[in-house]
N, CA, C and O atoms as a printed pandas DataFrame, in Angstrom:
     atom_number atom_name residue_name chain_id  residue_number  x_coord  y_coord  z_coord
0              1         N          MET        A               1  263.634   50.127  -64.571
1              2        CA          MET        A               1  263.278   51.524  -64.271
2              3         C          MET        A               1  264.458   52.333  -65.329
3              4         O          MET        A               1  265.564   51.839  -65.549
4              5         N          TYR        A               2  264.079   53.408  -65.812
5              6        CA          TYR        A               2  264.785   54.394  -66.543
6              7         C          TYR        A               2  264.769   55.625  -66.117
7              8         O          TYR        A               2  263.792   56.125  -65.559
8              9         N          VAL        A               3  266.145   56.380  -66.406
9             10        CA          VAL        A               3  266.273   57.858  -66.004
10            11         C          VAL        A               3  266.703   58.331  -67.539
11            12         O          VAL        A               3  267.495   57.734  -68.268
12            13         N          VAL        A               4  266.014   59.498  -67.833
13            14        CA          VAL        A               4  266.498   60.150  -69.045
14            15         C          VAL        A               4  266.899   61.553  -68.748
15            16         O          VAL        A               4  266.256   62.397  -68.125
16            17         N          PHE        A               5  268.136   61.663  -69.333
17            18        CA          PHE        A               5  268.679   63.178  -68.851
18            19         C          PHE        A               5  269.834   63.455  -70.015
19            20         O          PHE        A               5  270.206   62.573  -70.789
20            21         N          ASP        A               6  270.321   64.750  -70.022
21            22        CA          ASP        A               6  271.320   64.943  -71.035
22            23         C          ASP        A               6  272.438   65.779  -70.479
23            24         O          ASP        A               6  272.211   66.314  -69.394
24            25         N          ARG        A               7  273.652   65.990  -71.064
25            26        CA          ARG        A               7  274.615   66.548  -70.728
26            27         C          ARG        A               7  274.631   67.915  -70.061
27            28         O          ARG        A               7  275.293   68.219  -69.069
28            29         N          ASP        A               8  273.864   68.637  -70.701
29            30        CA          ASP        A               8  273.780   69.962  -70.407
30            31         C          ASP        A               8  275.056   70.515  -69.697
31            32         O          ASP        A               8  276.089   70.444  -70.361
32            33         N          LYS        A               9  275.118   70.919  -68.761
33            34        CA          LYS        A               9  276.320   71.556  -67.987
34            35         C          LYS        A               9  276.937   70.563  -67.041
35            36         O          LYS        A               9  277.839   70.943  -66.295
36            37         N          HIS        A              10  276.458   69.144  -67.014
37            38        CA          HIS        A              10  277.020   68.214  -66.129
38            39         C          HIS        A              10  278.584   67.929  -66.326
39            40         O          HIS        A              10  278.918   67.674  -67.483
40            41         N          ASP        A              11  279.457   67.939  -65.473
41            42        CA          ASP        A              11  280.841   67.697  -65.745
42            43         C          ASP        A              11  280.910   66.129  -65.787
43            44         O          ASP        A              11  279.922   65.455  -65.495
44            45         N          LYS        A              12  282.141   65.552  -66.170
45            46        CA          LYS        A              12  282.523   64.266  -66.144
46            47         C          LYS        A              12  282.202   63.673  -64.797
47            48         O          LYS        A              12  281.470   62.684  -64.757
48            49         N          LYS        A              13  282.665   64.169  -63.746
49            50        CA          LYS        A              13  282.654   63.774  -62.311
50            51         C          LYS        A              13  281.153   63.597  -61.911
51            52         O          LYS        A              13  280.980   62.702  -61.084
52            53         N          GLU        A              14  280.150   64.190  -62.278
53            54        CA          GLU        A              14  278.795   64.205  -62.195
54            55         C          GLU        A              14  278.336   62.948  -62.771
55            56         O          GLU        A              14  277.813   62.046  -62.115
56            57         N          LEU        A              15  278.564   62.925  -64.088
57            58        CA          LEU        A              15  278.103   61.779  -64.941
58            59         C          LEU        A              15  278.716   60.350  -64.432
59            60         O          LEU        A              15  277.993   59.361  -64.548
60            61         N          LEU        A              16  279.859   60.224  -63.944
61            62        CA          LEU        A              16  280.318   59.177  -63.524
62            63         C          LEU        A              16  279.528   58.565  -62.059
63            64         O          LEU        A              16  279.212   57.397  -61.833
64            65         N          ARG        A              17  279.357   59.643  -61.273
65            66        CA          ARG        A              17  278.534   59.643  -59.945
66            67         C          ARG        A              17  277.004   58.899  -60.543
67            68         O          ARG        A              17  276.599   57.838  -60.068
68            69         N          CYS        A              18  276.367   59.541  -61.491
69            70        CA          CYS        A              18  275.238   59.163  -61.963
70            71         C          CYS        A              18  275.228   57.721  -62.415
71            72         O          CYS        A              18  274.388   56.910  -62.026
72            73         N          LYS        A              19  276.185   57.453  -63.237
73            74        CA          LYS        A              19  276.442   55.894  -63.707
74            75         C          LYS        A              19  276.542   54.986  -62.589
75            76         O          LYS        A              19  275.795   54.009  -62.651
76            77         N          LYS        A              20  277.349   55.093  -61.506
77            78        CA          LYS        A              20  277.651   54.389  -60.555
78            79         C          LYS        A              20  276.141   54.396  -59.897
79            80         O          LYS        A              20  275.517   53.339  -59.988
80            81         N          LEU        A              21  275.606   55.337  -59.342
81            82        CA          LEU        A              21  274.170   55.116  -58.801
82            83         C          LEU        A              21  273.201   54.545  -59.484
83            84         O          LEU        A              21  272.392   53.754  -59.000
84            85         N          ALA        A              22  273.238   54.949  -60.743
85            86        CA          ALA        A              22  271.969   54.103  -61.641
86            87         C          ALA        A              22  272.380   52.483  -61.511
87            88         O          ALA        A              22  271.516   51.669  -61.184
88            89         N          ARG        A              23  273.621   52.110  -61.760
89            90        CA          ARG        A              23  274.146   50.790  -61.764
90            91         C          ARG        A              23  273.653   50.075  -60.357
91            92         O          ARG        A              23  272.970   49.051  -60.377
92            93         N          GLU        A              24  274.089   50.751  -59.078
93            94        CA          GLU        A              24  273.786   50.361  -57.934
94            95         C          GLU        A              24  272.049   50.171  -57.782
95            96         O          GLU        A              24  271.577   49.337  -57.009
96            97         N          ASN        A              25  271.452   50.799  -58.380
97            98        CA          ASN        A              25  269.917   50.886  -58.394
98            99         C          ASN        A              25  269.348   50.051  -59.300
99           100         O          ASN        A              25  268.167   49.742  -59.140
100          101         N          ASN        A              26  270.034   49.580  -60.326
101          102        CA          ASN        A              26  269.384   48.674  -61.342
102          103         C          ASN        A              26  268.428   49.664  -62.333
103          104         O          ASN        A              26  267.328   49.294  -62.745
104          105         N          ILE        A              27  268.965   50.849  -62.616
105          106        CA          ILE        A              27  268.441   52.005  -63.361
106          107         C          ILE        A              27  269.055   52.097  -64.557
107          108         O          ILE        A              27  270.279   52.219  -64.522
108          109         N          THR        A              28  268.432   52.066  -65.779
109          110        CA          THR        A              28  269.010   52.147  -66.994
110          111         C          THR        A              28  269.018   53.655  -67.551
111          112         O          THR        A              28  267.926   54.172  -67.782
112          113         N          ILE        A              29  270.168   54.367  -67.772
113          114        CA          ILE        A              29  270.302   55.526  -68.253
114          115         C          ILE        A              29  270.128   55.939  -69.705
115          116         O          ILE        A              29  270.929   55.576  -70.567
116          117         N          LEU        A              30  269.212   56.602  -69.931
117          118        CA          LEU        A              30  268.972   57.201  -71.538
118          119         C          LEU        A              30  269.551   58.495  -71.716
119          120         O          LEU        A              30  269.007   59.485  -71.227
120          121         N          PHE        A              31  270.414   58.557  -72.254
121          122        CA          PHE        A              31  271.381   59.787  -72.189
122          123         C          PHE        A              31  271.820   60.499  -73.437
123          124         O          PHE        A              31  272.552   59.854  -74.187
124          125         N          SER        A              32  271.502   61.699  -73.775
125          126        CA          SER        A              32  272.113   62.401  -74.858
126          127         C          SER        A              32  273.151   63.562  -74.565
127          128         O          SER        A              32  273.115   64.207  -73.517
128          129         N          SER        A              33  274.017   63.765  -75.504
129          130        CA          SER        A              33  274.951   64.697  -75.529
130          131         C          SER        A              33  274.930   65.583  -76.727
131          132         O          SER        A              33  275.062   65.068  -77.838
132          133         N          ILE        A              34  274.782   66.814  -76.607
133          134        CA          ILE        A              34  274.849   67.783  -75.605
134          135         C          ILE        A              34  273.272   67.964  -74.931
135          136         O          ILE        A              34  273.053   68.448  -73.820
136          137         N          CYS        A              35  272.501   67.584  -75.642
137          138        CA          CYS        A              35  271.143   67.656  -75.146
138          139         C          CYS        A              35  270.069   66.591  -75.817
139          140         O          CYS        A              35  270.457   65.805  -76.681
140          141         N          PHE        A              36  268.776   66.611  -75.392
141          142        CA          PHE        A              36  268.070   65.544  -75.895
142          143         C          PHE        A              36  267.864   65.824  -77.179
143          144         O          PHE        A              36  267.675   64.833  -77.884
144          145         N          GLU        A              37  267.837   67.028  -77.792
145          146        CA          GLU        A              37  267.442   67.449  -78.930
146          147         C          GLU        A              37  268.402   66.640  -80.128
147          148         O          GLU        A              37  267.975   66.519  -81.276
148          149         N          ILE        A              38  269.350   66.264  -79.834
149          150        CA          ILE        A              38  270.270   65.446  -80.508
150          151         C          ILE        A              38  269.503   64.421  -81.096
151          152         O          ILE        A              38  269.492   64.200  -82.307
152          153         N          TRP        A              39  268.832   63.762  -80.213
153          154        CA          TRP        A              39  267.845   62.522  -80.357
154          155         C          TRP        A              39  266.668   62.919  -81.505
155          156         O          TRP        A              39  266.284   62.165  -82.399
156          157         N          ILE        A              40  266.234   64.182  -81.272
157          158        CA          ILE        A              40  264.925   64.832  -81.918
158          159         C          ILE        A              40  265.494   64.967  -83.500
159          160         O          ILE        A              40  264.915   64.487  -84.474
160          161         N          LEU        A              41  266.761   65.730  -83.541
161          162        CA          LEU        A              41  267.295   65.808  -84.907
162          163         C          LEU        A              41  267.353   64.507  -85.646
163          164         O          LEU        A              41  266.885   64.369  -86.776
164          165         N          MET        A              42  267.939   63.567  -84.971
165          166        CA          MET        A              42  268.030   62.304  -85.872
166          167         C          MET        A              42  266.767   61.702  -86.327
167          168         O          MET        A              42  266.763   60.658  -86.979
168          169         N          HIS        A              43  265.556   62.415  -85.960
169          170        CA          HIS        A              43  264.277   61.753  -86.676
170          171         C          HIS        A              43  264.290   62.519  -88.052
171          172         O          HIS        A              43  263.507   62.082  -88.895
172          173         N          PHE        A              44  265.087   63.627  -88.406
173          174        CA          PHE        A              44  265.208   64.280  -89.584
174          175         C          PHE        A              44  266.443   64.243  -90.589
175          176         O          PHE        A              44  266.467   64.679  -91.739
176          177         N          GLU        A              45  267.576   63.546  -89.798
177          178        CA          GLU        A              45  269.037   63.317  -90.503
178          179         C          GLU        A              45  269.889   62.744  -89.505
179          180         O          GLU        A              45  269.749   62.810  -88.284
180          181         N          PRO        A              46  270.879   62.116  -90.228
181          182        CA          PRO        A              46  271.903   61.394  -89.495
182          183         C          PRO        A              46  272.829   62.557  -88.718
183          184         O          PRO        A              46  272.913   63.683  -89.208
184          185         N          VAL        A              47  273.406   62.263  -87.675
185          186        CA          VAL        A              47  274.050   63.363  -87.044
186          187         C          VAL        A              47  275.449   62.672  -86.400
187          188         O          VAL        A              47  275.514   61.738  -85.600
188          189         N          PHE        A              48  276.475   63.393  -86.975
189          190        CA          PHE        A              48  277.692   62.970  -86.437
190          191         C          PHE        A              48  278.697   64.241  -86.033
191          192         O          PHE        A              48  279.904   64.114  -85.830
192          193         N          SER        A              49  277.991   65.425  -85.962
193          194        CA          SER        A              49  278.718   66.584  -85.298
194          195         C          SER        A              49  278.217   67.082  -84.149
195          196         O          SER        A              49  277.008   67.039  -83.921
196          197         N          SER        A              50  279.100   67.612  -83.296
197          198        CA          SER        A              50  278.600   68.206  -82.308
198          199         C          SER        A              50  277.996   69.512  -82.360
199          200         O          SER        A              50  278.500   70.387  -83.064
200          201         N          TYR        A              51  276.909   69.729  -81.641
201          202        CA          TYR        A              51  276.116   71.126  -81.703
202          203         C          TYR        A              51  276.139   71.458  -80.283
203          204         O          TYR        A              51  276.460   70.665  -79.397
204          205         N          SER        A              52  275.742   72.805  -80.092
205          206        CA          SER        A              52  275.450   73.412  -78.759
206          207         C          SER        A              52  274.003   73.246  -78.751
207          208         O          SER        A              52  273.399   72.929  -79.776
208          209         N          SER        A              53  273.408   73.453  -77.608
209          210        CA          SER        A              53  271.758   73.547  -77.504
210          211         C          SER        A              53  271.226   74.660  -78.258
211          212         O          SER        A              53  270.199   74.613  -78.935
212          213         N          ASP        A              54  271.990   75.680  -78.104
213          214        CA          ASP        A              54  271.430   76.926  -79.034
214          215         C          ASP        A              54  271.349   76.685  -80.584
215          216         O          ASP        A              54  270.392   77.049  -81.267
216          217         N          GLU        A              55  272.518   75.995  -81.089
217          218        CA          GLU        A              55  272.517   75.544  -82.327
218          219         C          GLU        A              55  271.494   74.457  -82.917
219          220         O          GLU        A              55  271.134   74.406  -84.093
220          221         N          LEU        A              56  271.108   73.630  -81.921
221          222        CA          LEU        A              56  270.113   72.711  -82.111
222          223         C          LEU        A              56  268.662   73.148  -82.311
223          224         O          LEU        A              56  267.877   72.786  -83.187
224          225         N          PHE        A              57  268.462   74.093  -81.205
225          226        CA          PHE        A              57  267.262   74.725  -81.193
226          227         C          PHE        A              57  267.016   75.570  -82.461
227          228         O          PHE        A              57  265.920   75.644  -83.016
228          229         N          LYS        A              58  268.263   76.269  -82.914
229          230        CA          LYS        A              58  267.826   77.122  -83.908
230          231         C          LYS        A              58  267.919   76.165  -85.246
231          232         O          LYS        A              58  267.329   76.591  -86.240
232          233         N          LYS        A              59  268.540   75.035  -85.343
233          234        CA          LYS        A              59  268.271   74.155  -86.436
234          235         C          LYS        A              59  266.849   73.447  -86.604
235          236         O          LYS        A              59  266.279   73.259  -87.679
236          237         N          LEU        A              60  266.431   73.126  -85.462
237          238        CA          LEU        A              60  264.940   72.290  -85.324
238          239         C          LEU        A              60  263.866   73.425  -85.609
239          240         O          LEU        A              60  262.760   73.113  -86.051
240          241         N          SER        A              61  264.188   74.673  -85.365
241          242        CA          SER        A              61  263.312   75.736  -85.678
242          243         C          SER        A              61  263.078   75.899  -87.060
243          244         O          SER        A              61  262.028   76.440  -87.406
244          245         N          GLY        A              62  263.878   75.523  -87.890
245          246        CA          GLY        A              62  263.983   75.858  -89.474
246          247         C          GLY        A              62  262.994   75.073  -90.458
247          248         O          GLY        A              62  262.365   74.136  -89.967
248          249         N          PRO        A              63  262.843   75.322  -91.544
249          250        CA          PRO        A              63  261.832   75.084  -92.420
250          251         C          PRO        A              63  261.901   73.598  -92.783
251          252         O          PRO        A              63  260.831   73.060  -93.067
252          253         N          LYS        A              64  263.037   72.851  -92.811
253          254        CA          LYS        A              64  263.189   71.408  -92.916
254          255         C          LYS        A              64  262.598   70.736  -91.779
255          256         O          LYS        A              64  262.085   69.624  -91.894
256          257         N          TYR        A              65  262.653   71.399  -90.633
257          258        CA          TYR        A              65  262.325   70.626  -89.361
258          259         C          TYR        A              65  260.878   70.806  -88.957
259          260         O          TYR        A              65  259.906   70.253  -89.471
260          261         N          PHE        A              66  260.891   71.767  -87.839
261          262        CA          PHE        A              66  259.684   72.184  -87.229
262          263         C          PHE        A              66  258.908   73.309  -87.810
263          264         O          PHE        A              66  257.716   73.500  -87.567
264          265         N          ASP        A              67  259.639   74.044  -88.588
265          266        CA          ASP        A              67  259.359   75.389  -89.331
266          267         C          ASP        A              67  258.652   76.349  -88.281
267          268         O          ASP        A              67  257.699   77.044  -88.635
268          269         N          GLN        A              68  259.116   76.370  -87.045
269          270        CA          GLN        A              68  258.466   77.363  -85.987
270          271         C          GLN        A              68  259.351   77.228  -85.035
271          272         O          GLN        A              68  260.115   76.264  -85.079
272          273         N          ASP        A              69  259.410   77.961  -84.210
273          274        CA          ASP        A              69  260.448   78.207  -82.888
274          275         C          ASP        A              69  260.394   76.927  -82.137
275          276         O          ASP        A              69  259.391   76.602  -81.502
276          277         N          TYR        A              70  261.498   76.178  -82.209
277          278        CA          TYR        A              70  261.414   74.852  -81.571
278          279         C          TYR        A              70  261.142   75.157  -80.093
279          280         O          TYR        A              70  260.382   74.376  -79.521
280          281         N          LYS        A              71  261.620   76.113  -79.437
281          282        CA          LYS        A              71  261.419   76.604  -77.905
282          283         C          LYS        A              71  260.030   76.407  -77.610
283          284         O          LYS        A              71  259.632   76.150  -76.474
284          285         N          ASP        A              72  259.295   76.519  -78.593
285          286        CA          ASP        A              72  257.655   76.609  -78.208
286          287         C          ASP        A              72  257.258   75.037  -77.817
287          288         O          ASP        A              72  256.208   74.803  -77.220
288          289         N          PHE        A              73  258.079   74.099  -78.161
289          290        CA          PHE        A              73  257.779   72.683  -78.163
290          291         C          PHE        A              73  258.309   72.309  -76.535
291          292         O          PHE        A              73  257.733   71.460  -75.854
292          293         N          LYS        A              74  259.321   72.977  -76.126
293          294        CA          LYS        A              74  259.709   72.528  -74.742
294          295         C          LYS        A              74  258.609   72.533  -73.830
295          296         O          LYS        A              74  257.825   73.476  -73.733
296          297         N          GLY        A              75  258.536   71.236  -73.009
297          298        CA          GLY        A              75  257.665   71.207  -71.944
298          299         C          GLY        A              75  256.251   70.974  -72.331
299          300         O          GLY        A              75  255.367   71.073  -71.481
300          301         N          VAL        A              76  255.954   70.634  -73.716
301          302        CA          VAL        A              76  254.404   70.527  -74.076
302          303         C          VAL        A              76  254.281   69.031  -74.187
303          304         O          VAL        A              76  255.209   68.237  -74.337
304          305         N          ASP        A              77  253.010   68.770  -74.091
305          306        CA          ASP        A              77  252.506   67.374  -74.095
306          307         C          ASP        A              77  253.221   66.485  -75.264
307          308         O          ASP        A              77  253.180   66.997  -76.383
308          309         N          ILE        A              78  253.674   65.605  -75.184
309          310        CA          ILE        A              78  254.473   64.729  -76.303
310          311         C          ILE        A              78  253.587   64.547  -77.581
311          312         O          ILE        A              78  254.038   64.502  -78.725
312          313         N          ARG        A              79  252.272   64.449  -77.238
313          314        CA          ARG        A              79  251.431   64.272  -78.527
314          315         C          ARG        A              79  251.510   65.424  -79.604
315          316         O          ARG        A              79  251.144   65.323  -80.775
316          317         N          LYS        A              80  252.065   66.558  -78.983
317          318        CA          LYS        A              80  251.973   67.771  -79.885
318          319         C          LYS        A              80  253.104   67.357  -80.841
319          320         O          LYS        A              80  252.967   67.767  -81.993
320          321         N          LEU        A              81  254.236   66.593  -80.566
321          322        CA          LEU        A              81  255.302   66.289  -81.479
322          323         C          LEU        A              81  254.843   65.206  -82.346
323          324         O          LEU        A              81  255.408   65.070  -83.431
324          325         N          ARG        A              82  253.896   64.416  -82.014
325          326        CA          ARG        A              82  253.835   63.384  -82.701
326          327         C          ARG        A              82  253.694   63.449  -84.369
327          328         O          ARG        A              82  254.242   62.592  -85.061
328          329         N          PRO        A              83  253.086   64.295  -84.825
329          330        CA          PRO        A              83  253.005   64.742  -86.331
330          331         C          PRO        A              83  254.411   64.733  -87.017
331          332         O          PRO        A              83  254.723   64.305  -88.128
332          333         N          PHE        A              84  255.258   65.390  -85.940
333          334        CA          PHE        A              84  256.682   65.665  -86.629
334          335         C          PHE        A              84  257.717   64.491  -86.455
335          336         O          PHE        A              84  258.698   64.383  -87.191
336          337         N          LEU        A              85  257.459   63.712  -85.534
337          338        CA          LEU        A              85  258.222   62.590  -85.130
338          339         C          LEU        A              85  258.011   61.127  -85.299
339          340         O          LEU        A              85  258.879   60.296  -85.567
340          341         N          PHE        A              86  256.550   60.891  -85.079
341          342        CA          PHE        A              86  256.190   59.413  -85.000
342          343         C          PHE        A              86  256.550   58.745  -86.183
343          344         O          PHE        A              86  257.186   57.695  -86.091
344          345         N          ASP        A              87  256.229   59.211  -87.310
345          346        CA          ASP        A              87  256.460   58.255  -88.725
346          347         C          ASP        A              87  258.011   58.418  -88.884
347          348         O          ASP        A              87  258.409   58.041  -89.986
348          349         N          ASN        A              88  259.032   58.918  -87.991
349          350        CA          ASN        A              88  260.467   59.010  -88.304
350          351         C          ASN        A              88  261.131   58.226  -87.396
351          352         O          ASN        A              88  262.357   58.240  -87.511
352          353         N          VAL        A              89  260.542   57.366  -86.298
353          354        CA          VAL        A              89  261.193   56.729  -85.338
354          355         C          VAL        A              89  262.271   55.757  -85.839
355          356         O          VAL        A              89  263.361   55.699  -85.270
356          357         N          GLN        A              90  261.980   55.020  -86.865
357          358        CA          GLN        A              90  262.998   53.997  -87.260
358          359         C          GLN        A              90  264.134   54.654  -87.954
359          360         O          GLN        A              90  265.284   54.217  -87.895
360          361         N          PHE        A              91  263.753   55.814  -88.675
361          362        CA          PHE        A              91  264.918   56.740  -89.145
362          363         C          PHE        A              91  265.863   57.009  -88.064
363          364         O          PHE        A              91  267.073   56.797  -88.136
364          365         N          ALA        A              92  265.211   57.511  -87.009
365          366        CA          ALA        A              92  266.134   57.861  -85.790
366          367         C          ALA        A              92  266.944   56.909  -85.153
367          368         O          ALA        A              92  268.104   57.118  -84.797
368          369         N          LYS        A              93  266.354   55.912  -85.022
369          370        CA          LYS        A              93  266.947   54.654  -84.450
370          371         C          LYS        A              93  268.031   54.317  -85.260
371          372         O          LYS        A              93  269.136   54.142  -84.747
372          373         N          ASP        A              94  267.798   54.168  -86.845
373          374        CA          ASP        A              94  269.027   53.892  -87.589
374          375         C          ASP        A              94  269.833   54.968  -87.582
375          376         O          ASP        A              94  270.960   54.499  -87.737
376          377         N          ASN        A              95  269.920   56.194  -87.488
377          378        CA          ASN        A              95  270.796   57.044  -87.231
378          379         C          ASN        A              95  271.641   56.941  -85.891
379          380         O          ASN        A              95  272.868   57.015  -85.819
380          381         N          ALA        A              96  270.816   56.770  -84.920
381          382        CA          ALA        A              96  271.380   56.602  -83.566
382          383         C          ALA        A              96  272.290   55.536  -83.483
383          384         O          ALA        A              96  273.365   55.655  -82.896
384          385         N          ASP        A              97  271.824   54.208  -84.191
385          386        CA          ASP        A              97  272.735   53.036  -84.308
386          387         C          ASP        A              97  273.974   53.375  -85.012
387          388         O          ASP        A              97  275.042   52.927  -84.596
388          389         N          LYS        A              98  273.915   54.174  -86.108
389          390        CA          LYS        A              98  275.174   54.486  -86.737
390          391         C          LYS        A              98  276.123   55.444  -86.205
391          392         O          LYS        A              98  277.276   55.635  -86.592
392          393         N          LEU        A              99  275.395   56.115  -85.116
393          394        CA          LEU        A              99  276.351   57.157  -84.294
394          395         C          LEU        A              99  276.852   56.470  -83.241
395          396         O          LEU        A              99  278.034   56.686  -82.972
396          397         N          TYR        A             100  276.158   55.581  -82.478
397          398        CA          TYR        A             100  276.566   54.846  -81.389
398          399         C          TYR        A             100  277.743   53.744  -81.914
399          400         O          TYR        A             100  278.555   53.378  -81.064
400          401         N          LYS        A             101  277.840   53.297  -83.051
401          402        CA          LYS        A             101  279.063   52.643  -83.478
402          403         C          LYS        A             101  280.266   53.387  -83.415
403          404         O          LYS        A             101  281.309   52.754  -83.254
404          405         N          ILE        A             102  280.304   54.627  -83.513
405          406        CA          ILE        A             102  281.560   55.604  -83.542
406          407         C          ILE        A             102  281.587   56.230  -82.150
407          408         O          ILE        A             102  282.684   56.480  -81.649
408          409         N          HIS        A             103  280.460   56.501  -81.490
409          410        CA          HIS        A             103  280.394   57.268  -80.389
410          411         C          HIS        A             103  279.625   56.692  -79.214
411          412         O          HIS        A             103  278.492   57.109  -78.973
412          413         N          HIS        A             104  280.213   55.722  -78.452
413          414        CA          HIS        A             104  279.419   54.882  -77.438
414          415         C          HIS        A             104  279.884   55.274  -76.022
415          416         O          HIS        A             104  279.585   54.489  -75.122
416          417         N          ASP        A             105  280.587   56.404  -75.701
417          418        CA          ASP        A             105  281.061   56.695  -74.343
418          419         C          ASP        A             105  280.274   57.863  -73.959
419          420         O          ASP        A             105  280.635   59.004  -74.249
420          421         N          MET        A             106  279.219   57.604  -73.321
421          422        CA          MET        A             106  278.303   58.893  -72.928
422          423         C          MET        A             106  279.117   59.740  -71.851
423          424         O          MET        A             106  278.653   60.833  -71.528
424          425         N          ILE        A             107  280.380   59.266  -71.241
425          426        CA          ILE        A             107  280.916   60.372  -70.569
426          427         C          ILE        A             107  281.752   61.111  -71.430
427          428         O          ILE        A             107  281.703   62.336  -71.318
428          429         N          ASN        A             108  282.554   60.587  -72.316
429          430        CA          ASN        A             108  283.337   61.590  -73.146
430          431         C          ASN        A             108  283.029   62.092  -74.682
431          432         O          ASN        A             108  283.597   63.021  -75.255
432          433         N          ASP        A             109  281.933   61.201  -75.236
433          434        CA          ASP        A             109  281.802   61.455  -76.618
434          435         C          ASP        A             109  280.682   62.581  -76.919
435          436         O          ASP        A             109  279.730   62.600  -76.139
436          437         N          ASP        A             110  280.699   63.418  -77.860
437          438        CA          ASP        A             110  279.625   64.379  -78.108
438          439         C          ASP        A             110  279.790   64.432  -79.596
439          440         O          ASP        A             110  280.901   64.770  -80.005
440          441         N          PRO        A             111  278.827   64.141  -80.496
441          442        CA          PRO        A             111  277.535   63.698  -79.968
442          443         C          PRO        A             111  277.285   62.353  -79.590
443          444         O          PRO        A             111  277.780   61.394  -80.183
444          445         N          PHE        A             112  276.577   62.272  -78.681
445          446        CA          PHE        A             112  276.033   60.824  -78.119
446          447         C          PHE        A             112  274.674   60.643  -78.019
447          448         O          PHE        A             112  273.929   61.593  -77.780
448          449         N          THR        A             113  274.265   59.496  -78.179
449          450        CA          THR        A             113  272.860   59.301  -77.402
450          451         C          THR        A             113  272.705   57.753  -77.586
451          452         O          THR        A             113  273.228   57.127  -78.508
452          453         N          ASN        A             114  272.044   57.292  -76.752
453          454        CA          ASN        A             114  271.689   55.852  -76.453
454          455         C          ASN        A             114  270.290   55.581  -76.409
455          456         O          ASN        A             114  269.934   54.459  -76.050
456          457         N          VAL        A             115  269.406   56.482  -76.734
457          458        CA          VAL        A             115  267.905   56.330  -76.647
458          459         C          VAL        A             115  267.709   55.348  -77.589
459          460         O          VAL        A             115  267.051   54.429  -77.099
460          461         N          GLY        A             116  268.023   55.150  -78.801
461          462        CA          GLY        A             116  267.826   54.191  -79.675
462          463         C          GLY        A             116  267.870   52.803  -79.129
463          464         O          GLY        A             116  266.952   51.996  -79.268
464          465         N          ASN        A             117  269.002   52.568  -78.493
465          466        CA          ASN        A             117  269.142   51.135  -77.904
466          467         C          ASN        A             117  268.117   50.595  -77.201
467          468         O          ASN        A             117  268.038   49.367  -77.184
468          469         N          TYR        A             118  267.033   51.470  -76.414
469          470        CA          TYR        A             118  266.410   50.939  -75.670
470          471         C          TYR        A             118  264.891   50.991  -75.877
471          472         O          TYR        A             118  264.026   50.743  -75.038
472          473         N          LEU        A             119  264.699   51.443  -77.438
473          474        CA          LEU        A             119  263.248   51.548  -77.816
474          475         C          LEU        A             119  262.420   50.045  -77.786
475          476         O          LEU        A             119  261.329   49.892  -77.237
476          477         N          LYS        A             120  263.046   49.164  -78.371
477          478        CA          LYS        A             120  262.318   47.887  -78.257
478          479         C          LYS        A             120  262.034   47.431  -76.947
479          480         O          LYS        A             120  261.008   46.774  -76.773
480          481         N          GLU        A             121  262.933   47.729  -75.823
481          482        CA          GLU        A             121  262.628   47.237  -74.465
482          483         C          GLU        A             121  261.571   48.111  -74.033
483          484         O          GLU        A             121  260.522   47.586  -73.661
484          485         N          ILE        A             122  261.710   49.647  -74.024
485          486        CA          ILE        A             122  260.778   50.492  -73.551
486          487         C          ILE        A             122  259.267   50.256  -74.110
487          488         O          ILE        A             122  258.316   50.328  -73.332
488          489         N          PHE        A             123  259.106   50.001  -75.343
489          490        CA          PHE        A             123  257.758   49.871  -76.148
490          491         C          PHE        A             123  257.478   48.237  -76.378
491          492         O          PHE        A             123  256.604   47.883  -77.169
492          493         N          GLN        A             124  258.131   47.444  -75.772
493          494        CA          GLN        A             124  258.066   46.069  -75.637
494          495         C          GLN        A             124  257.556   45.569  -77.008
495          496         O          GLN        A             124  256.423   45.140  -77.229
496          497         N          THR        A             125  258.610   45.698  -77.931
497          498        CA          THR        A             125  258.251   45.183  -79.284
498          499         C          THR        A             125  259.412   44.857  -79.887
499          500         O          THR        A             125  260.466   45.357  -79.493
500          501         N          ASN        A             126  259.367   43.857  -81.058
501          502        CA          ASN        A             126  260.492   43.285  -81.800
502          503         C          ASN        A             126  260.651   44.202  -82.958
503          504         O          ASN        A             126  261.724   44.229  -83.561
504          505         N          GLU        A             127  259.832   44.822  -83.244
505          506        CA          GLU        A             127  260.224   45.826  -84.267
506          507         C          GLU        A             127  261.214   47.087  -83.930
507          508         O          GLU        A             127  261.615   47.317  -82.789
508          509         N          LEU        A             128  261.506   47.762  -84.920
509          510        CA          LEU        A             128  262.442   48.957  -84.741
510          511         C          LEU        A             128  263.794   48.329  -84.970
511          512         O          LEU        A             128  264.813   49.017  -84.902
């Protein structure tokens, strides 16, 4: 079982409580800091710098990325993102692996994501 969430405004105490609760209930946390969009950005480029949510949304709205207001994609059916992201999953995983080598503490590191660590398991594949 998995739970996916991001730092947003959660403080360290809340994150530690979440980790403890997940461990006690055999739940895997897929976490991104500062927000899930750090994982989305990795489909386009390596990420080693911290961004605010607003900075990420603005960047993803740009011509090199979604070329439209990224906020329009929030809460939409994931299939609408497919043309933008599907072919770049391996690139995103490679970028996430590079970041994870230097930023692997979900409580203290920003940027951080461990989403790439679980793709094989989630999709039940040996590829990626």
